[in-house]
C-alpha positions as a Markdown table, in Angstrom:
| # | Residue | x | y | z |
|---|---|---|---|---|
| 1 | Met | 39.4 | -2.5 | -73.0 |
| 2 | Lys | 36.1 | -0.9 | -74.6 |
| 3 | Ala | 33.5 | -4.1 | -73.5 |
| 4 | Leu | 34.5 | -3.2 | -70.1 |
| 5 | Leu | 34.0 | 0.9 | -70.3 |
| 6 | Arg | 30.5 | -0.1 | -72.2 |
| 7 | Ile | 28.7 | -2.0 | -70.0 |
| 8 | Pro | 25.4 | -0.2 | -69.4 |
| 9 | Leu | 26.7 | 2.3 | -66.7 |
| 10 | Val | 23.6 | 5.3 | -67.6 |
| 11 | Val | 21.3 | 3.1 | -65.8 |
| 12 | Leu | 20.5 | 5.3 | -62.3 |
| 13 | Ala | 18.0 | 4.0 | -60.6 |
| 14 | Leu | 17.0 | 6.9 | -58.0 |
| 15 | Ala | 14.8 | 4.1 | -56.5 |
| 16 | Gly | 14.7 | 7.0 | -52.9 |
| 17 | Leu | 16.4 | 9.4 | -51.4 |
| 18 | Ser | 18.2 | 9.4 | -47.5 |
| 19 | Met | 17.7 | 12.6 | -45.0 |
| 20 | Asp | 16.0 | 13.2 | -41.9 |
| 21 | Leu | 12.8 | 14.7 | -42.9 |
| 22 | Pro | 12.6 | 18.5 | -41.8 |
| 23 | Gly | 9.6 | 18.6 | -39.3 |
| 24 | Asp | 6.6 | 16.2 | -39.8 |
| 25 | Asp | 5.2 | 17.8 | -43.0 |
| 26 | Cys | 5.2 | 14.9 | -45.7 |
| 27 | Ser | 4.6 | 17.9 | -48.1 |
| 28 | Ser | 8.1 | 19.3 | -48.3 |
| 29 | Gln | 9.3 | 16.2 | -49.5 |
| 30 | Asn | 8.5 | 14.2 | -53.0 |
| 31 | Ile | 5.8 | 11.6 | -52.2 |
| 32 | Phe | 8.0 | 9.6 | -55.1 |
| 33 | Phe | 10.8 | 9.5 | -53.3 |
| 34 | Pro | 10.6 | 8.3 | -49.5 |
| 35 | Leu | 13.5 | 10.0 | -47.4 |
| 36 | Gly | 15.8 | 7.5 | -44.6 |
| 37 | Gln | 18.6 | 7.0 | -43.3 |
| 38 | Gly | 19.3 | 3.0 | -44.2 |
| 39 | Phe | 16.0 | 2.5 | -46.8 |
| 40 | Thr | 16.7 | -0.2 | -48.6 |
| 41 | Trp | 15.1 | -1.5 | -52.7 |
| 42 | Ser | 15.9 | -4.4 | -54.0 |
| 43 | Tyr | 15.3 | -5.0 | -57.7 |
| 44 | Gln | 15.9 | -7.9 | -60.7 |
| 45 | Gly | 16.0 | -8.5 | -65.1 |
| 46 | Val | 17.2 | -8.2 | -67.3 |
| 47 | Ser | 20.2 | -6.3 | -69.9 |
| 48 | Gly | 20.2 | -8.2 | -73.2 |
| 49 | Lys | 20.9 | -11.5 | -72.6 |
| 50 | Leu | 22.0 | -11.2 | -69.3 |
| 51 | Ser | 19.9 | -11.5 | -65.8 |
| 52 | Ile | 20.3 | -8.6 | -63.9 |
| 53 | Ser | 20.0 | -8.2 | -59.5 |
| 54 | Ser | 20.8 | -5.1 | -57.9 |
| 55 | Glu | 20.5 | -3.4 | -54.2 |
| 56 | Val | 20.1 | -0.2 | -53.3 |
| 57 | Thr | 21.2 | 1.8 | -49.9 |
| 58 | Cys | 20.3 | 5.5 | -48.5 |
| 59 | Thr | 23.0 | 7.4 | -46.3 |
| 60 | Ala | 21.7 | 10.4 | -44.4 |
| 61 | Ile | 24.9 | 12.9 | -45.2 |
| 62 | Glu | 23.0 | 16.1 | -44.5 |
| 63 | Ser | 19.1 | 17.8 | -43.5 |
| 64 | Gly | 18.2 | 21.2 | -44.2 |
| 65 | Pro | 16.8 | 23.2 | -47.3 |
| 66 | Ala | 18.8 | 23.4 | -50.7 |
| 67 | Ser | 21.8 | 20.3 | -48.7 |
| 68 | Ile | 23.3 | 17.3 | -49.6 |
| 69 | Ala | 20.4 | 15.2 | -48.7 |
| 70 | Gly | 21.9 | 11.9 | -48.7 |
| 71 | Glu | 24.2 | 9.3 | -50.6 |
| 72 | Leu | 22.5 | 6.8 | -53.2 |
| 73 | Arg | 24.4 | 3.6 | -53.3 |
| 74 | Glu | 23.3 | 1.0 | -56.2 |
| 75 | Val | 25.5 | -2.6 | -56.4 |
| 76 | Phe | 25.0 | -4.5 | -59.5 |
| 77 | Gln | 25.3 | -8.0 | -59.5 |
| 78 | Gly | 25.1 | -10.1 | -63.0 |
| 79 | Tyr | 27.3 | -8.3 | -65.8 |
| 80 | Pro | 30.6 | -9.3 | -66.9 |
| 81 | Ala | 32.2 | -6.8 | -64.2 |
| 82 | Arg | 31.5 | -5.8 | -60.4 |
| 83 | Leu | 29.5 | -2.5 | -60.4 |
| 84 | Thr | 28.2 | 0.3 | -58.0 |
| 85 | Tyr | 26.7 | 3.7 | -58.5 |
| 86 | Thr | 27.1 | 6.3 | -55.4 |
| 87 | Thr | 24.9 | 9.3 | -56.5 |
| 88 | Leu | 24.8 | 12.2 | -54.4 |
| 89 | Val | 21.0 | 13.8 | -53.9 |
| 90 | Arg | 19.8 | 16.8 | -52.6 |
| 91 | Thr | 16.0 | 17.5 | -52.5 |
| 92 | Asp | 14.6 | 21.5 | -52.0 |
| 93 | Lys | 10.7 | 22.2 | -51.6 |
| 94 | Gly | 9.9 | 18.8 | -52.5 |
| 95 | Ala | 11.9 | 18.9 | -55.7 |
| 96 | Val | 14.7 | 16.1 | -56.8 |
| 97 | Tyr | 18.1 | 16.7 | -57.7 |
| 98 | Ser | 21.2 | 14.7 | -58.5 |
| 99 | Val | 24.4 | 15.0 | -59.9 |
| 100 | Glu | 25.4 | 12.0 | -62.5 |
| 101 | Pro | 26.8 | 8.8 | -60.6 |
| 102 | Thr | 29.6 | 8.4 | -59.8 |
| 103 | Lys | 30.3 | 4.9 | -61.6 |
| 104 | Gln | 32.2 | 2.2 | -60.7 |
| 105 | Gly | 33.3 | -1.1 | -62.6 |
| 106 | Asp | 35.3 | -3.9 | -61.6 |
| 107 | Ala | 36.4 | -6.9 | -63.5 |
| 108 | Pro | 39.3 | -8.2 | -61.1 |
| 109 | Glu | 39.9 | -11.5 | -62.6 |
| 110 | Leu | 41.3 | -9.1 | -65.6 |
| 111 | Asn | 43.0 | -6.9 | -62.9 |
| 112 | Ile | 40.9 | -3.8 | -64.8 |
| 113 | Ser | 38.9 | -0.6 | -62.9 |
| 114 | Ala | 37.0 | 2.0 | -64.0 |
| 115 | Ile | 35.2 | 5.0 | -62.7 |
| 116 | Val | 32.9 | 7.4 | -64.5 |
| 117 | Ser | 32.1 | 10.8 | -62.6 |
| 118 | Asp | 30.7 | 13.5 | -62.9 |
| 119 | Lys | 32.8 | 16.2 | -65.0 |
| 120 | Leu | 30.2 | 19.6 | -63.9 |
| 121 | Gly | 29.8 | 18.7 | -60.5 |
| 122 | His | 26.9 | 20.9 | -59.6 |
| 123 | Phe | 23.0 | 19.4 | -59.0 |
| 124 | Gln | 20.7 | 19.2 | -62.0 |
| 125 | Leu | 16.6 | 18.6 | -61.5 |
| 126 | Tyr | 15.8 | 14.9 | -61.3 |
| 127 | Leu | 12.0 | 15.3 | -60.5 |
| 128 | Pro | 9.7 | 18.0 | -59.6 |
| 129 | Ala | 7.9 | 18.9 | -56.8 |
| 130 | Val | 4.5 | 17.2 | -56.7 |
| 131 | Gly | 2.6 | 20.1 | -57.6 |
| 132 | Gln | 4.4 | 20.3 | -61.0 |
| 133 | Leu | 3.7 | 16.8 | -62.1 |
| 134 | Gly | 1.2 | 17.1 | -64.2 |
| 135 | Gln | 0.7 | 14.9 | -67.5 |
| 136 | Gly | 2.9 | 16.6 | -69.8 |
| 137 | Val | 5.7 | 18.3 | -67.8 |
| 138 | Gly | 8.9 | 18.3 | -69.4 |
| 139 | Trp | 12.2 | 18.9 | -67.9 |
| 140 | Ser | 15.8 | 18.2 | -69.1 |
| 141 | Arg | 19.3 | 18.0 | -67.8 |
| 142 | Ser | 22.8 | 17.5 | -68.9 |
| 143 | Gly | 26.4 | 16.5 | -68.5 |
| 144 | Gly | 29.5 | 15.9 | -68.6 |
| 145 | Glu | 31.5 | 13.3 | -67.1 |
| 146 | Val | 35.6 | 12.3 | -66.7 |
| 147 | Trp | 36.6 | 8.8 | -67.4 |
| 148 | Ser | 39.8 | 6.8 | -64.9 |
| 149 | Val | 40.8 | 2.9 | -66.2 |
| 150 | Asp | 43.2 | 1.1 | -65.1 |
| 151 | Phe | 43.9 | -1.6 | -66.8 |
| 152 | Pro | 48.1 | -3.7 | -66.9 |
| 153 | Gly | 50.3 | -1.8 | -68.2 |
| 154 | Gly | 48.6 | 1.3 | -68.2 |
| 155 | Lys | 46.2 | 4.1 | -67.1 |
| 156 | Met | 43.3 | 5.7 | -69.7 |
| 157 | Asp | 42.3 | 8.8 | -69.0 |
| 158 | Gln | 39.2 | 10.7 | -70.8 |
| 159 | Asn | 38.1 | 14.4 | -69.0 |
| 160 | Gly | 35.0 | 15.5 | -69.9 |
| 161 | Ser | 35.1 | 13.4 | -73.5 |
| 162 | Tyr | 31.8 | 11.6 | -72.1 |
| 163 | Arg | 29.3 | 14.5 | -72.8 |
| 164 | Gln | 25.0 | 13.6 | -72.0 |
| 165 | Lys | 21.8 | 15.0 | -72.3 |
| 166 | Asn | 18.2 | 14.2 | -71.8 |
| 167 | Met | 14.5 | 15.2 | -71.8 |
| 168 | Thr | 12.2 | 13.7 | -69.3 |
| 169 | Gln | 8.0 | 14.3 | -69.5 |
| 170 | Val | 5.2 | 12.8 | -67.8 |
| 171 | Ile | 3.2 | 10.2 | -69.1 |
| 172 | Gly | 0.7 | 9.8 | -66.4 |
| 173 | Thr | -0.4 | 7.2 | -64.3 |
| 174 | Glu | -0.4 | 3.5 | -64.5 |
| 175 | Thr | -1.1 | 0.7 | -62.6 |
| 176 | Ile | 1.6 | -1.9 | -62.2 |
| 177 | Ala | 2.5 | -5.3 | -61.1 |
| 178 | Val | 5.9 | -6.3 | -60.4 |
| 179 | Pro | 7.3 | -9.1 | -57.9 |
| 180 | Ala | 7.0 | -6.8 | -55.0 |
| 181 | Gly | 3.3 | -6.1 | -55.0 |
| 182 | Lys | 0.9 | -4.0 | -57.2 |
| 183 | Phe | 1.1 | 0.2 | -57.5 |
| 184 | Thr | -0.4 | 2.6 | -58.9 |
| 185 | Thr | 2.5 | 5.1 | -60.3 |
| 186 | Leu | 3.6 | 7.4 | -62.1 |
| 187 | Lys | 4.9 | 6.8 | -65.2 |
| 188 | Val | 7.5 | 9.0 | -66.3 |
| 189 | Gln | 9.6 | 8.7 | -69.6 |
| 190 | Ala | 13.3 | 10.2 | -70.2 |
| 191 | Asp | 14.9 | 10.4 | -74.4 |
| 192 | Tyr | 19.0 | 10.6 | -73.2 |
| 193 | Asp | 21.6 | 11.5 | -76.6 |
| 194 | Ile | 25.0 | 10.3 | -75.1 |
| 195 | Gln | 28.2 | 11.2 | -77.0 |
| 196 | Ser | 31.8 | 9.9 | -76.8 |
| 197 | Pro | 34.7 | 9.2 | -79.0 |
| 198 | Gly | 34.0 | 6.5 | -81.3 |
| 199 | Tyr | 30.6 | 5.7 | -79.5 |
| 200 | Ser | 27.5 | 7.6 | -80.0 |
| 201 | Ala | 24.0 | 6.2 | -78.9 |
| 202 | Ser | 20.1 | 8.2 | -78.1 |
| 203 | Tyr | 17.8 | 5.6 | -76.8 |
| 204 | Ser | 14.6 | 6.3 | -74.0 |
| 205 | Phe | 14.0 | 5.0 | -70.8 |
| 206 | Ile | 10.1 | 4.8 | -69.0 |
| 207 | Arg | 10.4 | 4.9 | -65.1 |
| 208 | Trp | 7.4 | 4.0 | -63.2 |
| 209 | Tyr | 7.2 | 5.6 | -59.6 |
| 210 | Ala | 4.6 | 4.7 | -56.4 |
| 211 | Pro | 3.7 | 7.4 | -54.0 |
| 212 | Ala | 5.7 | 6.6 | -50.5 |
| 213 | Val | 8.3 | 3.5 | -52.6 |
| 214 | Gly | 10.2 | 5.1 | -55.7 |
| 215 | Leu | 11.3 | 3.2 | -58.1 |
| 216 | Val | 9.1 | 0.0 | -58.5 |
| 217 | Lys | 10.4 | -0.2 | -62.3 |
| 218 | Glu | 12.5 | 0.7 | -65.5 |
| 219 | Met | 12.8 | -0.7 | -69.1 |
| 220 | Thr | 14.1 | 0.8 | -72.1 |
| 221 | Ala | 11.3 | 1.5 | -74.6 |
| 222 | Asp | 12.8 | -1.4 | -76.7 |
| 223 | Gly | 12.5 | -3.4 | -73.5 |
| 224 | Ser | 16.0 | -4.9 | -73.9 |
| 225 | Thr | 16.9 | -3.5 | -70.6 |
| 226 | Val | 14.2 | -4.2 | -68.0 |
| 227 | Lys | 14.5 | -3.8 | -64.1 |
| 228 | Glu | 11.7 | -4.6 | -61.4 |
| 229 | Leu | 11.2 | -4.4 | -57.5 |
| 230 | Thr | 11.2 | -7.6 | -55.4 |
| 231 | Ala | 10.9 | -5.7 | -52.2 |
| 232 | Tyr | 12.0 | -2.8 | -50.1 |
| 233 | His | 12.3 | -1.7 | -46.5 |
| 234 | Val | 11.4 | 2.1 | -46.3 |
| 235 | Thr | 9.4 | 3.7 | -43.2 |
| 236 | Pro | 6.8 | 5.4 | -44.0 |
| 237 | Cys | 6.6 | 9.2 | -43.2 |
| 238 | Cys | 4.0 | 11.2 | -42.0 |
| 239 | Gly | 1.0 | 13.2 | -43.5 |
| 240 | Phe | -0.8 | 12.7 | -46.8 |
| 241 | Val | -0.3 | 14.7 | -50.1 |
| 242 | Val | -3.3 | 15.3 | -53.1 |
| 243 | Thr | -2.2 | 13.5 | -56.5 |
| 244 | Ser | -4.3 | 14.3 | -58.5 |
| 245 | Val | -8.1 | 17.4 | -58.5 |
| 246 | Lys | -10.6 | 18.0 | -60.2 |
| 247 | Gly | -13.1 | 21.3 | -59.9 |
| 248 | Asp | -13.2 | 23.0 | -57.0 |
| 249 | Ala | -12.3 | 20.7 | -53.7 |
| 250 | Arg | -11.4 | 22.2 | -50.9 |
| 251 | Ile | -8.6 | 21.2 | -47.8 |
| 252 | Asp | -9.3 | 23.3 | -44.7 |
| 253 | Gly | -11.8 | 25.8 | -46.9 |
| 254 | Asn | -8.6 | 26.5 | -49.5 |
| 255 | Pro | -8.4 | 25.4 | -52.9 |
| 256 | Ala | -7.2 | 22.1 | -53.3 |
| 257 | Ala | -3.5 | 21.6 | -55.4 |
| 258 | Leu | -1.1 | 18.9 | -56.5 |
| 259 | Gly | 1.4 | 18.8 | -54.0 |
| 260 | Met | -0.5 | 19.8 | -51.2 |
| 261 | Gly | -0.4 | 17.9 | -47.8 |
| 262 | Gly | -0.1 | 18.1 | -44.3 |
| 263 | Ser | 0.4 | 16.2 | -41.0 |
| 264 | Glu | -2.6 | 16.6 | -39.0 |
| 265 | Glu | -6.2 | 17.7 | -39.1 |
| 266 | Ala | -7.0 | 18.7 | -42.1 |
| 267 | His | -11.4 | 19.0 | -43.2 |
| 268 | Leu | -11.9 | 17.9 | -46.5 |
| 269 | Glu | -14.7 | 18.8 | -48.9 |
| 270 | Val | -15.0 | 17.4 | -52.2 |
| 271 | Pro | -18.3 | 19.7 | -54.1 |
| 272 | Pro | -20.6 | 17.9 | -57.0 |
| 273 | Gly | -18.5 | 18.2 | -60.0 |
| 274 | Ser | -15.4 | 17.9 | -58.6 |
| 275 | Ala | -13.3 | 14.7 | -57.4 |
| 276 | Met | -9.5 | 14.3 | -55.2 |
| 277 | Asp | -6.8 | 12.1 | -54.9 |
| 278 | Leu | -4.7 | 12.0 | -51.8 |
| 279 | Ala | -1.7 | 9.3 | -51.2 |
| 280 | Leu | -1.0 | 8.6 | -47.6 |
| 281 | Gly | 2.8 | 8.4 | -46.3 |
| 282 | Asp | 2.9 | 5.0 | -46.2 |
| 283 | Gly | 1.2 | 4.6 | -49.8 |
| 284 | Ser | -2.0 | 3.9 | -49.3 |
| 285 | Leu | -4.3 | 5.4 | -51.6 |
| 286 | Leu | -7.8 | 7.4 | -50.8 |
| 287 | Lys | -9.9 | 8.6 | -54.2 |
| 288 | Leu | -12.5 | 10.8 | -52.8 |
| 289 | Ser | -15.8 | 11.4 | -55.3 |
| 290 | Glu | -18.3 | 14.8 | -55.1 |
| 291 | Gly | -20.7 | 15.3 | -52.2 |
| 292 | Val | -17.3 | 14.2 | -49.8 |
| 293 | Asp | -17.3 | 16.0 | -46.2 |
| 294 | Ala | -14.9 | 14.5 | -44.5 |
| 295 | Arg | -12.4 | 15.7 | -41.6 |
| 296 | Met | -8.9 | 13.6 | -41.3 |
| 297 | Lys | -6.4 | 13.0 | -38.6 |
| 298 | Val | -2.8 | 12.0 | -39.6 |
| 299 | Phe | -0.9 | 10.2 | -36.2 |
| 300 | Cys | 2.3 | 11.1 | -36.1 |
| 301 | Pro | 4.8 | 9.8 | -33.1 |
| 302 | Glu | 8.0 | 10.7 | -33.5 |
| 303 | Lys | 7.7 | 11.8 | -37.3 |
| 304 | Thr | 6.6 | 8.5 | -38.6 |
| 305 | Leu | 3.0 | 7.5 | -40.0 |
| 306 | Asp | 1.4 | 5.1 | -37.4 |
| 307 | Arg | -2.1 | 5.6 | -37.8 |
| 308 | Thr | -5.0 | 7.7 | -40.2 |
| 309 | Val | -8.6 | 8.3 | -38.6 |
| 310 | Ile | -11.1 | 10.1 | -40.8 |
| 311 | Asp | -14.6 | 11.2 | -40.0 |
| 312 | Val | -17.0 | 10.5 | -42.9 |
| 313 | Ile | -19.5 | 12.8 | -42.8 |
| 314 | Arg | -20.9 | 12.3 | -46.1 |
| 315 | Gly | -20.2 | 11.0 | -49.6 |
| 316 | Val | -18.0 | 8.3 | -51.0 |
| 317 | Ile | -14.3 | 7.1 | -50.8 |
| 318 | Lys | -12.6 | 4.7 | -52.5 |
| 319 | Ser | -9.4 | 3.4 | -50.4 |
| 320 | Thr | -6.4 | 1.0 | -51.1 |
| 321 | Val | -5.0 | 0.6 | -48.4 |
| 322 | Thr | -1.7 | -1.1 | -47.6 |
| 323 | Lys | -0.2 | -3.5 | -45.3 |
| 324 | Thr | 3.4 | -3.2 | -45.9 |
| 325 | Phe | 4.5 | -1.0 | -43.5 |
| 326 | Ala | 1.3 | -1.4 | -41.0 |
| 327 | Pro | 3.0 | -4.0 | -37.7 |
| 328 | Arg | 0.3 | -6.5 | -36.7 |
| 329 | Ser | -0.4 | -3.3 | -33.4 |
| 330 | Ser | -1.4 | -0.5 | -35.5 |
| 331 | Pro | -5.1 | -0.5 | -37.0 |
| 332 | Gly | -3.5 | 1.2 | -40.4 |
| 333 | Ile | -6.9 | 3.9 | -41.3 |
| 334 | Glu | -9.9 | 4.1 | -39.7 |
| 335 | Phe | -13.0 | 5.1 | -40.9 |
| 336 | Gln | -16.0 | 7.1 | -38.7 |
| 337 | Thr | -19.2 | 7.0 | -39.9 |
| 338 | Pro | -22.4 | 8.3 | -37.9 |
| 339 | Thr | -23.5 | 4.8 | -38.2 |
| 340 | Cys | -20.3 | 2.0 | -37.4 |
| 341 | Ile | -16.7 | 2.2 | -36.9 |
| 342 | Val | -14.3 | 0.2 | -40.2 |
| 343 | Gly | -10.8 | -0.4 | -39.4 |
| 344 | Val | -8.7 | -1.8 | -42.9 |
| 345 | Arg | -5.4 | -2.9 | -43.4 |
| 346 | Gly | -3.8 | -4.0 | -46.5 |
| 347 | Thr | -7.6 | -4.0 | -48.7 |
| 348 | Glu | -9.2 | -2.6 | -51.4 |
| 349 | Phe | -12.6 | -1.0 | -50.8 |
| 350 | Ser | -15.4 | 1.2 | -50.8 |
| 351 | Leu | -17.7 | 3.5 | -48.5 |
| 352 | Glu | -20.0 | 5.3 | -49.3 |
| 353 | Val | -22.6 | 7.4 | -46.3 |
| 354 | Lys | -25.7 | 8.8 | -47.4 |
| 355 | Glu | -28.5 | 10.8 | -45.4 |
| 356 | Glu | -31.8 | 8.8 | -46.2 |
| 357 | Glu | -34.1 | 10.9 | -43.9 |
| 358 | Glu | -33.0 | 13.9 | -41.7 |
| 359 | Gly | -31.0 | 12.2 | -38.9 |
| 360 | His | -31.1 | 9.1 | -40.4 |
| 361 | Phe | -27.3 | 7.9 | -42.1 |
| 362 | Leu | -26.3 | 4.4 | -43.9 |
| 363 | Thr | -22.9 | 3.4 | -44.6 |
| 364 | Ile | -22.6 | 1.3 | -47.6 |
| 365 | Ile | -19.3 | -0.4 | -47.8 |
| 366 | Lys | -18.0 | -2.5 | -51.0 |
| 367 | Val | -15.1 | -5.1 | -50.1 |
| 368 | Ala | -13.5 | -5.6 | -53.6 |
| 369 | Ser | -9.4 | -6.7 | -52.0 |
| 370 | Gly | -8.6 | -8.6 | -48.6 |
| 371 | Glu | -11.2 | -7.8 | -45.6 |
| 372 | Val | -12.7 | -4.6 | -43.8 |
| 373 | Trp | -13.2 | -5.0 | -39.8 |
| 374 | Val | -16.7 | -3.0 | -38.7 |
| 375 | Gln | -18.7 | -2.2 | -35.8 |
| 376 | Ser | -22.4 | -1.0 | -35.2 |
| 377 | Lys | -22.6 | 1.9 | -33.2 |
| 378 | Arg | -26.2 | 1.5 | -32.7 |
| 379 | Asn | -25.3 | -2.3 | -31.2 |
| 380 | Gly | -21.7 | -2.9 | -30.9 |
| 381 | Arg | -21.4 | -5.9 | -33.2 |
| 382 | Glu | -18.6 | -6.7 | -35.0 |
| 383 | Thr | -18.6 | -8.0 | -38.3 |
| 384 | Val | -15.6 | -8.6 | -41.5 |
| 385 | Leu | -16.7 | -8.4 | -44.4 |
| 386 | Gln | -14.7 | -10.6 | -47.1 |
| 387 | Ala | -13.5 | -9.7 | -50.4 |
| 388 | Gly | -16.9 | -9.5 | -52.9 |
| 389 | Thr | -19.0 | -8.4 | -50.4 |
| 390 | Thr | -21.4 | -5.6 | -49.9 |
| 391 | Gln | -23.8 | -4.5 | -46.5 |
| 392 | Val | -24.7 | -1.4 | -45.2 |
| 393 | Phe | -25.2 | -0.4 | -41.4 |
| 394 | Glu | -27.8 | 1.9 | -40.3 |
């Protein structure tokens, strides 16, 4: 009996949430938690000596400020008993709130089932809005739960006997590789303190969240429990959000700030001594170095991201463009410069536009991985640049 109750029911994987978008604006969401009906995530890993896998599915419930956005259901395989977590989630101005999950264990061969549900029943902060996710930022949450266990010949109820609190803190950003791919992530550590009759424990979890993907990895600090993303199905939202800013970078003439976003046309300016990073709704990342002057247009048919066109007047932009969501018919991201048109899908490259003399521009393209399609505006000639290539277009 105790063995069943001690199956690690506290491993909560908020890999995604579920609701209809409030309009087209990605800035109303937390980009580390893509929202949508029917989104799915698959994980594999270990818990002690056990090989564990799980499937996460989102179901929409309501849409609107501070409403219950959806239900997250995660089904585990590999433990001695089948486990299912069901979590209610709401969002408010990009912050993510959740009730401690209802956790159901089922061991039919022993005719035992267990349900652990939240006692407090109110939503608590799980992850702040992107604009509040600076390095070192911390927050806390606590909860109490009810156990109800049926077993042959009896039933055990423990009202409020299980209590949990944790302190969570942003460690920083990190690029990691998991079976589903390589991701630039937000790294967060959560320290837990659990108390129940005859049992107490303190431990830490580290979680990695990728823009437009969600949870990509989770691990206990001692490495005894690890889960990694193997596959996911997410429809990209429309728009972009600022994930890092330094100095006097501006969007439409206004000072850029973490969490600032948009879903239409934006004028991006990065003067000397400044820098700005953007994440698009499909997970693509843009790094704007000092001296950038560009205009970005995000095309949003039916509230999803179709393509993005960036008109670069001058400066250096480094891009990591995802290929996960873009259909073959979609151009993904297109860069326009004074000398050429650049189309990219699933590519890591840099683009620099500089004015050699008045009215005479150069576009310098360096491809780190994937390939880049380029069309010269001077003669219409098309070129495909492979990884490791650097070329200048006049």
